[in-house]
C-alpha positions as CSV (number, residue, x, y, z in Angstrom):
1,M,34.7,-20.6,23.0
2,A,36.5,-19.3,20.3
3,G,35.6,-15.6,21.0
4,K,34.5,-14.6,17.6
5,C,31.4,-12.8,16.5
6,K,32.2,-13.0,12.1
7,T,29.0,-12.3,9.6
8,T,28.8,-12.2,6.3
9,V,26.3,-11.4,3.4
10,A,26.7,-13.2,0.3
11,I,23.4,-11.1,-1.7
12,A,22.4,-8.0,-2.9
13,G,21.8,-5.0,-0.9
14,L,24.6,-6.0,1.8
15,M,23.6,-4.8,5.3
16,L,25.7,-6.1,8.3
17,A,24.2,-5.8,11.7
18,T,26.6,-4.2,14.4
19,A,26.6,-4.3,17.9
20,A,25.2,-0.9,18.1
21,Q,21.4,-2.3,16.7
22,T,19.4,-3.8,18.3
23,P,17.0,-6.9,16.7
24,A,13.0,-5.9,16.7
25,A,11.0,-6.2,20.2
26,P,9.2,-9.6,20.4
27,A,4.9,-9.5,19.8
28,G,2.6,-12.4,20.1
29,A,2.5,-15.6,18.0
30,G,-1.0,-15.1,16.5
31,E,-4.5,-15.6,17.0
32,R,-5.1,-18.3,16.3
33,A,-4.5,-21.7,17.9
34,R,-2.1,-24.0,15.9
35,L,-0.9,-27.9,16.8
36,V,2.1,-27.8,15.3
37,V,4.2,-31.4,14.6
38,N,6.8,-32.3,12.6
39,Q,5.5,-32.8,9.4
40,L,7.8,-35.8,7.7
41,G,7.0,-37.5,10.8
42,Y,8.4,-39.9,13.7
43,L,10.2,-42.9,13.9
44,P,8.2,-46.1,15.7
45,D,10.8,-46.3,18.2
46,G,11.6,-42.7,18.5
47,P,10.1,-39.8,20.3
48,K,7.2,-38.6,19.5
49,R,6.2,-34.7,20.7
50,A,4.0,-32.1,19.4
51,T,3.5,-28.6,20.4
52,F,0.1,-26.5,21.0
53,L,-0.3,-22.7,20.5
54,T,-3.1,-21.7,22.7
55,G,-4.0,-19.7,25.5
56,A,-5.1,-22.5,27.4
57,E,-3.7,-22.7,31.7
58,R,-5.1,-25.9,32.3
59,P,-4.4,-29.3,30.5
60,L,-6.4,-30.0,27.3
61,P,-7.3,-33.6,25.9
62,W,-6.1,-34.2,22.9
63,R,-6.5,-37.7,20.8
64,I,-5.1,-39.0,17.6
65,V,-6.7,-40.2,14.5
66,D,-5.3,-42.1,11.0
67,D,-6.0,-41.7,7.8
68,K,-9.4,-43.9,8.1
69,G,-10.8,-41.5,10.9
70,N,-9.9,-43.9,13.7
71,E,-8.6,-42.8,17.1
72,V,-5.3,-44.5,17.7
73,A,-4.4,-42.6,20.6
74,S,-5.5,-40.0,23.4
75,G,-4.0,-38.1,26.7
76,Q,-3.7,-34.8,28.2
77,S,-1.3,-31.8,27.3
78,E,1.4,-30.8,29.8
79,P,1.3,-26.8,29.6
80,A,4.8,-25.7,29.5
81,G,4.0,-21.7,30.1
82,I,5.1,-18.8,27.9
83,D,7.5,-20.1,25.2
84,P,10.3,-16.6,25.3
85,T,11.4,-17.3,21.5
86,A,7.8,-17.7,20.6
87,Q,6.2,-15.2,22.8
88,A,3.2,-17.4,23.2
89,N,1.2,-20.0,25.8
90,T,2.2,-23.1,25.2
91,H,1.3,-27.2,25.9
92,V,3.0,-30.1,24.9
93,L,1.1,-33.1,23.9
94,D,3.4,-36.2,24.1
95,F,2.6,-39.6,22.2
96,T,5.8,-41.7,22.4
97,D,4.1,-44.6,22.8
98,L,2.5,-44.4,19.3
99,S,4.7,-46.8,17.2
100,E,2.3,-48.6,14.8
101,P,3.4,-47.3,11.1
102,G,0.6,-45.3,9.3
103,T,-0.5,-42.0,8.5
104,Y,-1.7,-39.7,11.8
105,W,-3.3,-36.3,12.3
106,I,-3.7,-34.8,16.5
107,E,-6.5,-33.1,17.1
108,A,-6.9,-30.5,20.5
109,G,-9.0,-27.5,21.1
110,G,-10.8,-27.6,17.7
111,S,-7.3,-27.5,16.4
112,R,-6.4,-29.9,13.8
113,S,-2.3,-30.6,13.1
114,H,-0.9,-31.1,9.4
115,P,-0.7,-34.8,9.0
116,F,2.8,-36.4,9.7
117,S,3.3,-40.3,9.1
118,I,5.2,-42.9,11.7
119,E,7.4,-45.0,9.8
120,A,10.9,-46.7,9.3
121,G,13.7,-45.2,7.3
122,L,12.2,-41.7,7.4
123,Y,15.2,-39.5,7.1
124,R,16.7,-42.0,4.2
125,D,15.5,-39.5,1.2
126,L,16.3,-36.8,3.3
127,A,19.8,-36.8,3.5
128,R,20.2,-38.1,0.0
129,D,18.2,-34.9,-1.0
130,A,20.6,-32.8,1.1
131,V,23.2,-33.7,-0.9
132,N,22.0,-34.0,-4.7
133,Y,21.1,-30.0,-3.8
134,F,24.8,-29.5,-4.6
135,Y,24.6,-31.0,-8.5
136,P,22.0,-27.9,-9.5
137,V,24.3,-25.8,-7.6
138,R,27.5,-26.6,-9.5
139,S,29.5,-24.1,-11.4
140,G,31.1,-24.7,-15.1
141,I,28.9,-27.7,-16.1
142,A,25.6,-27.8,-17.6
143,I,23.0,-29.2,-15.5
144,D,21.3,-32.3,-17.1
145,G,17.6,-32.6,-16.5
146,A,17.5,-36.1,-16.7
147,I,19.4,-36.1,-13.3
148,A,18.7,-33.2,-11.7
149,G,14.7,-33.4,-13.1
150,A,13.9,-31.3,-16.0
151,A,13.0,-28.1,-14.4
152,Y,16.7,-27.7,-13.4
153,A,18.2,-28.5,-16.7
154,R,20.5,-25.3,-17.7
155,P,23.6,-24.5,-19.2
156,A,27.0,-24.1,-17.6
157,G,27.6,-21.2,-15.6
158,H,30.4,-18.8,-16.1
159,V,32.6,-20.9,-19.0
160,A,32.1,-18.2,-21.6
161,A,35.6,-16.7,-23.2
162,P,35.9,-13.1,-24.6
163,A,34.1,-12.2,-27.6
164,D,33.3,-9.7,-29.8
165,G,35.1,-7.3,-27.4
166,L,32.8,-8.3,-24.6
167,T,34.2,-8.4,-20.8
168,N,35.4,-11.8,-20.0
169,K,32.1,-13.6,-17.7
170,G,33.7,-16.6,-17.2
171,D,36.2,-18.4,-14.8
172,H,38.9,-19.4,-17.2
173,A,41.0,-16.7,-17.1
174,V,40.0,-14.5,-14.0
175,P,42.4,-11.5,-13.2
176,C,43.1,-10.5,-9.7
177,L,41.4,-7.0,-8.2
178,S,43.2,-3.9,-9.6
179,P,45.3,-1.7,-7.2
180,E,42.5,0.7,-7.2
181,E,40.3,-1.9,-6.5
182,A,42.2,-3.5,-3.7
183,D,42.7,0.1,-1.9
184,A,38.9,-0.1,-2.2
185,A,38.9,-3.5,-0.5
186,Y,41.2,-3.3,2.2
187,G,42.6,0.0,2.3
188,A,45.9,-0.7,0.0
189,P,46.6,-1.2,-3.1
190,W,47.1,-5.0,-4.0
191,T,47.0,-6.9,-7.4
192,C,48.5,-9.8,-9.4
193,A,50.2,-10.0,-12.9
194,Y,48.7,-13.5,-13.6
195,T,45.1,-15.3,-14.4
196,L,43.5,-18.3,-13.1
197,D,41.6,-20.8,-14.3
198,V,38.8,-20.9,-11.5
199,T,36.2,-22.6,-13.2
200,G,33.9,-25.4,-11.5
201,G,32.9,-25.5,-7.7
202,W,29.6,-24.7,-6.4
203,Y,27.4,-21.0,-6.1
204,D,28.1,-20.2,-2.6
205,A,24.4,-18.5,-1.7
206,G,21.8,-17.1,-3.8
207,D,24.4,-15.3,-5.8
208,H,27.0,-16.4,-8.1
209,G,30.2,-16.0,-6.0
210,K,32.4,-19.1,-4.8
211,Y,34.4,-18.6,-1.5
212,V,36.7,-20.2,-0.3
213,V,36.0,-20.1,3.6
214,N,32.6,-21.3,3.0
215,G,33.2,-23.9,0.1
216,G,36.1,-25.4,3.1
217,I,33.5,-26.1,5.8
218,S,30.8,-27.0,3.4
219,V,33.3,-29.8,1.3
220,A,34.9,-30.8,5.1
221,Q,31.1,-31.5,6.3
222,L,30.0,-33.7,3.2
223,M,33.8,-35.6,3.4
224,G,33.0,-35.9,7.4
225,A,29.3,-37.4,6.7
226,Y,31.2,-40.5,4.7
227,E,34.4,-40.4,6.6
228,R,32.1,-41.3,10.0
229,T,30.5,-44.1,8.5
230,L,34.0,-46.0,8.0
231,Y,34.2,-46.0,12.1
232,M,30.7,-45.5,13.8
233,D,28.9,-48.7,14.5
234,G,25.2,-48.9,13.1
235,A,26.8,-46.1,10.4
236,L,25.5,-46.7,6.8
237,P,28.3,-46.8,4.1
238,A,25.0,-47.3,1.5
239,L,23.4,-44.0,2.3
240,F,25.5,-42.2,-0.4
241,A,27.2,-45.5,-2.1
242,D,28.0,-45.2,-6.0
243,G,24.6,-44.9,-7.9
244,T,22.6,-43.8,-4.7
245,L,22.5,-39.8,-6.0
246,A,21.3,-37.5,-8.5
247,I,24.9,-36.7,-10.2
248,P,26.4,-37.3,-13.6
249,E,29.3,-39.8,-12.1
250,G,27.4,-42.5,-11.0
251,G,28.6,-46.4,-11.7
252,N,33.0,-44.8,-11.7
253,G,32.9,-47.0,-8.8
254,V,33.6,-44.1,-6.1
255,P,31.0,-43.1,-3.3
256,D,29.0,-40.6,-4.8
257,I,29.0,-38.1,-1.8
258,L,33.0,-38.2,-2.6
259,D,32.3,-37.1,-6.1
260,E,30.4,-34.3,-5.4
261,A,32.9,-33.5,-2.7
262,R,35.7,-33.9,-5.5
263,W,33.7,-31.1,-7.5
264,E,34.6,-28.4,-4.9
265,L,38.1,-30.0,-4.0
266,E,38.9,-29.5,-8.0
267,F,37.9,-25.9,-7.8
268,L,39.7,-25.2,-4.3
269,L,43.0,-26.3,-5.8
270,K,42.4,-24.1,-8.5
271,M,42.6,-21.2,-5.8
272,Q,45.8,-21.9,-4.7
273,V,48.7,-19.0,-6.1
274,P,51.1,-20.8,-8.1
275,E,54.5,-21.4,-7.6
276,G,56.6,-18.6,-8.5
277,E,54.3,-16.1,-7.8
278,T,54.2,-13.3,-4.6
279,L,52.6,-15.1,-2.0
280,A,52.9,-18.9,-4.0
281,G,51.0,-21.2,-1.8
282,M,48.4,-18.9,-0.4
283,V,44.6,-19.1,-1.5
284,H,43.0,-16.7,-3.2
285,H,40.3,-15.7,-0.5
286,K,36.9,-15.6,-3.0
287,I,36.1,-15.2,-6.9
288,H,33.0,-13.1,-7.6
289,D,31.5,-10.1,-9.9
290,T,32.5,-6.9,-9.3
291,A,29.0,-5.6,-8.8
292,W,26.1,-7.2,-7.2
293,T,23.6,-8.5,-10.1
294,G,19.5,-8.4,-9.5
295,L,17.2,-11.6,-9.5
296,P,16.2,-13.5,-11.4
297,M,19.8,-14.3,-13.2
298,L,20.4,-17.8,-14.5
299,P,24.6,-18.2,-14.0
300,H,25.0,-18.4,-17.8
301,E,23.4,-15.0,-18.1
302,D,25.6,-13.5,-15.6
303,P,26.7,-10.1,-17.6
304,M,29.7,-8.9,-15.1
305,P,33.0,-9.7,-14.9
306,R,34.2,-11.4,-12.0
307,K,38.0,-10.9,-10.1
308,L,40.1,-13.0,-7.8
309,H,40.2,-11.1,-4.6
310,R,43.3,-11.2,-2.6
311,P,44.6,-14.3,-0.2
312,S,43.4,-14.9,2.8
313,T,45.2,-16.9,5.7
314,A,41.6,-18.3,6.4
315,A,41.2,-19.6,3.1
316,T,44.5,-21.0,2.5
317,L,44.0,-23.0,6.1
318,N,40.6,-24.0,4.6
319,L,42.7,-25.5,1.5
320,A,44.9,-27.2,4.0
321,A,42.1,-29.2,6.5
322,A,40.2,-29.9,3.2
323,A,42.6,-31.0,1.0
324,A,44.5,-33.0,3.9
325,Q,41.0,-34.9,4.5
326,G,40.2,-35.4,1.4
327,A,43.8,-37.4,0.5
328,R,43.3,-39.9,3.0
329,L,39.5,-40.8,1.6
330,F,40.6,-40.7,-1.8
331,K,43.8,-42.7,-1.6
332,T,41.6,-46.1,-2.0
333,F,39.8,-44.6,-4.8
334,D,42.1,-42.5,-6.6
335,P,45.8,-42.1,-5.5
336,P,46.8,-39.8,-7.9
337,F,44.3,-37.2,-7.0
338,A,44.8,-38.1,-3.5
339,G,49.3,-37.0,-4.0
340,R,47.6,-33.7,-5.5
341,L,45.6,-32.9,-2.4
342,F,48.2,-33.9,-0.1
343,A,50.9,-32.1,-2.1
344,A,48.7,-28.4,-1.9
345,A,47.5,-29.5,1.6
346,E,51.2,-29.6,2.9
347,R,52.3,-26.3,0.3
348,A,48.7,-24.2,2.1
349,W,50.2,-24.9,5.5
350,Q,53.6,-23.8,5.3
351,A,52.7,-21.0,3.3
352,A,49.7,-20.0,6.2
353,R,52.6,-20.6,8.7
354,N,54.6,-17.3,7.0
355,H,51.7,-15.4,6.4
356,P,49.7,-16.0,9.6
357,S,48.4,-12.9,9.6
358,L,46.6,-11.8,6.0
359,H,43.1,-11.5,7.1
360,A,40.1,-10.8,4.8
361,P,38.4,-7.3,5.6
362,A,34.7,-7.4,6.0
363,S,35.0,-3.7,4.0
364,D,35.7,-6.4,0.7
365,D,31.9,-6.3,0.0
366,A,31.6,-4.9,-3.6
367,G,29.7,-7.7,-5.5
368,G,29.9,-10.7,-3.1
369,G,30.2,-11.7,0.9
370,A,32.9,-10.6,2.4
371,Y,33.5,-13.5,4.4
372,G,35.7,-11.4,7.1
373,D,37.8,-13.3,9.3
374,A,40.3,-11.7,11.3
375,D,41.3,-14.3,13.9
376,V,42.3,-17.1,12.4
377,S,43.6,-19.0,15.5
378,D,40.8,-22.1,15.1
379,E,41.4,-22.4,11.2
380,F,45.6,-23.3,12.1
381,Y,44.2,-25.9,14.6
382,W,41.4,-27.4,12.4
383,A,44.2,-27.9,9.3
384,A,46.7,-28.7,11.8
385,A,44.2,-32.0,13.4
386,E,43.6,-32.9,9.3
387,L,46.9,-32.8,8.6
388,F,48.2,-34.8,11.6
389,I,45.3,-37.5,11.4
390,T,46.4,-38.1,7.5
391,T,50.3,-37.8,8.1
392,A,50.6,-39.0,12.0
393,D,53.7,-36.0,11.7
394,A,55.2,-34.6,14.9
395,R,55.5,-31.1,13.5
396,Y,51.1,-31.1,13.3
397,R,51.2,-33.1,16.8
398,E,53.0,-30.1,18.2
399,H,51.1,-27.2,16.7
400,L,47.8,-29.1,18.2
401,A,49.3,-29.1,21.5
402,A,50.5,-25.4,21.2
403,S,46.5,-24.5,20.3
404,P,44.8,-23.2,22.9
405,Y,42.2,-25.3,21.5
406,F,43.9,-28.7,21.8
407,R,42.3,-28.8,25.9
408,G,39.8,-25.7,25.5
409,E,36.4,-24.8,24.6
410,V,35.3,-25.6,21.0
411,F,31.4,-25.6,21.3
412,R,29.7,-22.8,20.9
413,D,26.3,-21.8,21.9
414,A,25.3,-21.3,18.2
415,G,27.7,-24.9,17.2
416,F,29.9,-24.1,14.9
417,D,30.1,-22.1,10.9
418,W,32.9,-21.0,8.6
419,A,34.2,-18.5,10.9
420,N,34.3,-20.9,13.9
421,V,35.8,-24.2,12.7
422,A,37.8,-25.6,15.6
423,A,34.9,-27.9,16.3
424,L,35.4,-29.9,12.9
425,G,39.3,-30.2,14.4
426,R,37.9,-31.8,17.7
427,L,35.1,-34.0,16.1
428,S,37.6,-35.3,13.7
429,L,40.4,-36.0,16.4
430,A,37.4,-38.0,17.7
431,T,36.0,-39.7,15.3
432,V,39.3,-40.8,12.9
433,P,41.7,-43.3,14.1
434,N,45.2,-41.1,14.9
435,T,48.5,-41.6,16.8
436,L,47.4,-39.6,19.7
437,P,47.4,-41.2,23.0
438,V,44.0,-42.9,23.9
439,E,43.8,-40.5,26.8
440,D,43.5,-37.6,24.6
441,I,41.0,-39.2,22.5
442,A,38.8,-40.2,25.5
443,A,39.1,-36.2,26.3
444,F,38.1,-35.3,23.0
445,R,35.3,-37.3,23.3
446,G,34.5,-36.6,26.7
447,S,34.2,-32.9,25.7
448,V,32.0,-33.5,23.0
449,I,29.4,-35.5,25.4
450,M,29.6,-32.5,27.9
451,A,28.6,-29.8,25.3
452,A,25.7,-32.4,24.2
453,R,24.5,-32.5,27.6
454,R,25.1,-29.2,27.7
455,Y,22.4,-28.2,24.7
456,V,20.3,-31.2,26.1
457,T,19.6,-29.6,29.1
458,L,18.7,-26.7,27.4
459,Q,16.6,-28.3,24.8
460,D,14.5,-29.9,27.5
461,A,13.2,-26.7,28.9
462,R,12.0,-25.9,25.5
463,A,8.5,-26.1,24.2
464,F,9.5,-26.6,20.6
465,G,12.1,-29.5,20.8
466,Q,14.2,-26.9,20.2
467,I,18.2,-27.6,20.7
468,Y,19.4,-24.2,19.8
469,A,18.5,-21.6,22.6
470,P,21.0,-18.9,22.8
471,D,21.2,-17.4,26.2
472,D,19.5,-14.1,24.8
473,G,17.0,-15.8,23.0
474,K,17.8,-13.9,19.8
475,Y,18.1,-16.2,16.8
476,G,20.6,-14.7,14.3
477,W,21.7,-15.0,10.8
478,G,21.3,-19.2,10.0
479,S,19.5,-20.4,12.8
480,N,18.5,-23.3,11.4
481,H,21.8,-23.8,10.4
482,S,22.7,-23.3,14.1
483,M,20.1,-26.1,14.9
484,T,21.7,-28.4,12.3
485,Q,25.0,-27.9,13.6
486,I,24.0,-28.7,17.1
487,G,22.0,-31.5,16.0
488,I,25.4,-33.1,14.9
489,I,27.7,-32.4,18.0
490,V,24.3,-34.2,19.9
491,A,24.1,-37.1,17.3
492,R,27.9,-37.7,17.7
493,A,27.9,-37.7,21.8
494,Y,25.5,-40.7,20.6
495,D,28.0,-42.4,18.8
496,F,31.0,-41.8,21.5
497,S,28.1,-42.9,24.3
498,R,25.7,-44.8,23.1
499,D,23.6,-43.0,25.8
500,P,19.7,-42.8,24.7
501,R,19.1,-39.1,25.7
502,F,21.5,-38.1,22.9
503,R,19.3,-40.4,20.5
504,R,16.8,-39.1,21.5
505,A,17.4,-35.4,21.7
506,A,18.9,-35.5,17.8
507,L,15.7,-37.1,17.0
508,E,13.8,-34.2,18.6
509,A,15.7,-31.8,17.4
510,A,15.2,-32.5,13.8
511,D,11.2,-31.9,14.6
512,Y,11.8,-28.0,14.6
513,L,13.2,-27.7,11.0
514,L,10.4,-30.0,9.7
515,G,7.3,-28.1,11.2
516,R,7.5,-28.5,15.2
517,N,7.8,-24.4,15.2
518,A,5.9,-21.2,16.0
519,L,5.3,-21.1,12.2
520,D,4.1,-24.1,11.4
521,N,6.5,-24.6,8.5
522,S,9.0,-27.1,7.5
523,F,12.2,-25.4,6.6
524,I,13.1,-27.8,4.2
525,T,11.7,-27.7,0.5
526,G,9.7,-30.4,-0.3
527,Y,9.3,-31.7,3.1
528,G,6.2,-31.6,5.1
529,S,2.6,-29.8,4.1
530,A,3.5,-26.5,4.4
531,Y,7.2,-25.7,3.5
532,S,9.7,-22.6,2.3
533,K,9.8,-22.7,-1.5
534,N,10.8,-19.3,-1.9
535,Q,14.1,-19.0,-1.0
536,H,16.6,-16.5,-1.7
537,S,18.0,-17.3,-5.4
538,R,18.9,-15.9,-8.7
539,W,18.1,-18.8,-10.7
540,F,15.7,-21.1,-8.5
541,A,13.5,-18.1,-8.9
542,H,10.0,-19.2,-9.1
543,Q,8.3,-16.2,-6.8
544,L,9.6,-13.9,-9.8
545,D,9.5,-15.9,-13.0
546,A,7.4,-18.8,-13.5
547,T,9.9,-20.2,-16.0
548,L,12.1,-20.9,-13.2
549,P,12.1,-23.3,-10.3
550,H,12.3,-23.1,-6.8
551,P,14.5,-24.7,-5.1
552,P,15.6,-28.5,-5.2
553,K,13.6,-30.5,-3.0
554,G,15.9,-31.0,0.1
555,A,17.2,-27.0,0.3
556,L,17.5,-25.8,4.0
557,A,16.4,-22.1,4.4
558,G,18.3,-20.0,6.7
559,G,15.7,-19.3,9.0
560,P,14.7,-16.4,11.5
561,N,16.6,-13.6,12.0
562,V,15.7,-10.9,15.1
563,W,17.5,-8.4,13.1
564,L,15.8,-8.2,9.7
565,Q,18.4,-6.8,7.7
566,D,16.4,-6.9,4.6
567,A,13.5,-4.4,3.7
568,V,10.9,-7.4,3.1
569,A,11.3,-8.8,6.5
570,A,11.5,-5.5,8.2
571,G,7.9,-4.4,6.8
572,K,6.4,-7.4,7.1
573,R,7.7,-8.9,10.6
574,A,8.4,-6.1,12.8
575,G,8.2,-6.4,16.0
576,C,8.3,-10.0,15.8
577,A,9.5,-12.6,18.0
578,P,12.3,-14.6,18.1
579,Q,10.5,-17.5,15.7
580,L,8.5,-15.8,13.6
581,C,11.5,-13.3,12.4
582,Y,11.0,-15.3,9.1
583,V,9.7,-14.9,5.4
584,D,9.4,-17.4,2.5
585,D,10.0,-14.3,0.2
586,I,13.3,-14.4,-2.4
587,E,13.5,-11.1,-1.3
588,S,14.0,-11.4,2.1
589,W,17.7,-12.5,1.8
590,S,18.4,-12.4,5.9
591,T,15.6,-14.7,6.5
592,N,15.4,-17.0,3.6
593,E,18.5,-17.2,2.0
594,I,19.8,-21.1,0.8
595,T,23.9,-21.6,1.1
596,I,26.0,-25.0,0.8
597,N,26.8,-24.7,4.2
598,W,23.7,-25.0,5.6
599,N,23.0,-28.1,3.4
600,A,26.6,-30.0,4.1
601,A,25.2,-29.9,7.7
602,L,21.9,-30.9,7.0
603,A,23.4,-33.6,4.7
604,Q,25.8,-35.0,7.5
605,F,22.6,-34.6,10.3
606,A,20.1,-36.4,8.4
607,A,22.8,-39.3,7.5
608,F,23.0,-39.8,11.1
609,L,18.8,-39.6,11.4
610,A,19.3,-42.0,8.1
611,E,20.2,-44.6,10.5
612,Q,18.0,-44.6,13.3
């Protein structure tokens, strides 16, 4: 395992959980019996299970009725005991044999579920909507309501120029922190004498910041969703083909998902320190406001000055990895752009080698998330992997072989995330053709399969089909992201092995996200009968301003977090069982934020589900 525990919050009212803090004690799941299902539905040939939260100890009869009221299936529930994450007695209902397409409900013990469908191709819209999320969160471009939907139309954010003596609110000429600001952030003075045009990119989460380490994993996973289709049997290259997504670049001959990825890649390139400057080739860690702003606030109305923060080794290696991956993918569609990416990747790699310990501290959190990272061994491995795949250069192969991650464990109990990226290197090496010996590729694929077996064994012991099952049972920050990333690992194990157990597990893992949980709530906006729609955001802020929209369809909420770091969650969920430590409230940033990395993972996972 990477052995890292990093936490960041890119929102107002920042409060970090520390090792000395303990989560709230678990409590009951509530008094009313609930039949919870995947509210989107189930594939005709896939697993179909529901969970019944009930005090009954013995099996209970259940039946399924269709939209005409006809009974189409029946059976007996299987008692599953107290689920530790819900602190409630549970039964499991299995109706896998029902395969006729249609709309249905389950009834048992006087309770009735939300409706659900049985339908082929059920996840294709979700896969596309998960990627469509990124256009409305673009910075530096006006969002066209004819493309994104009228509710999401807005002026370009952070493109204003200085006028009438006002502070520059745009990203065209952003200066570095002053020495005094840097001293407060890092405990040492630092600044630069230049400004950078860092327009573009995606807003990270509920704020207006743009962070390279979160942008790196996000763009890599979007590109990974496309790259997998080039090499895996049964994949659907047409899923994200030109003209399939709601973006302005449709019709240009480039797969739409790569067009969306390019918007972020262009921004990442702009964050690299120019030649001739101190730390040339390194990459600024982030750019954001100098102080937190309140909610709601549209990007173009942001009144705060913006500053570049000190370059970091982690950010530099994120550019090296993502740009190397992009170079090989764009070579077919835009060779000059691919060349720019490759040159930037090699410059970044060498700069990181020259400055291997320039870390971003957790203390740099004024006006934006810190994204602190003091261990970049996994970033070096990931960047070397992507550069080696792209070049077959012996320099990168030597670094790979010397890395503890080359043969070591890379799959954590929470999957992987921006702070723990070794899994990205492993998955790329196992998926994309490269010149490593076949026995190495086999070993990498075997490690994915072994990890998937471990996750599936834990899933089998859970009454809600959840595939994230931490040893201590404490769901942490972004628990839904962990569910999704583990789903990707299990899905890739199916790609490599064709073991039907992994396909079943990946499909069932989606159930939890879409409503088969103790809250009876779909965490994906617009999917299901009862879904999250008040995620923490400054401009998807309908809860605070009726003239503003809810988050776009396909937005993934962060999910239950036992640390209850915001006042709303702490006030409403004190004493919660892990699954119940969630509030669909715009002020609950610790349980209900939306972020680009969570939606990128959802897009990659849903792309696999869409093929089944």
